[in-house]
N, C-alpha and C positions, 0 to 999 in steps of 0.2 A: 443485456443490462437489466431487464425486468424479470428475468427468470421465466416462469411458466405463466405469466400474465398475458392473456390474449387481448385482442382488440375490444371485445364486449366488456371485459373486466376493466380495462383502461377507461372506456367511456363511462362506466358506472362510477369509478373513482373520481373522474373529472366532474361528473354531474353532482356528486356529493360535495366535492370541494367548492363548486360554484354555489351550491345552496348554503354551505356553512360560512364561507368567506364573502360571498357576494361578488358581483362582476367588477367592482371598483378595487377591491382588495386582492383579488386573485392574482393579477400580474406581480404585485409586490411580494406575495407569498411565494410565487414561482421563482422570483429572483433570489429571495432569501434561501430557498431550498437549493437552488443552483450554486450559490456562494458556499453554502455549508458542504455540499458534495465536493465542490472543487477543493475546499480547504482540507476535507477529510482525505481526498485522493493525494493531495500534495504532502500531507503529513505521513500518510502510509508509505509513499514513495521515499520520503526522507528516512524513515525508520528502516525500510528495506535496504536502502543504500548503506546505512550505517552498519547494519548486520553483515552485509556482504563485505564491507571494508574490514570489519573485525575478523571475519573468517579468513580473508586474504592475509591479514597481518599475522594471524596465528599460524597459517601455513608457511609464510615466509620465515617466521621465527623457528619453526620446526626444521625447515631446510637449512637455515643458518646454523642451528645446533648440530645437524648431521654433518655439514661441511666442516665445522669446527672440530668435531670428533675425529673426522678423517684426517685432518691436518695434524692434530696433536698425536695421533696414533692410538687413540682409545678404541677405535673401531676395529683394530687388527687383533689377531689371535683367535679367530673363529675356526 
């Protein structure tokens, strides 16, 4: 999740956040970041699902057109 961030870097980030926001505000900031990440993940999953649905619909349309050509006889004569 954090890529190439190791434990020492993570501790440095937390120490800086503690100094910037203070101990009383830090939990609230953490919750806000958590909510934002959750919303981002949810939105990206929805977009991914819509793209997959569109791809599947296009494939089904192509299959439908191929079957229609075979039934009407347009695909013969090769």
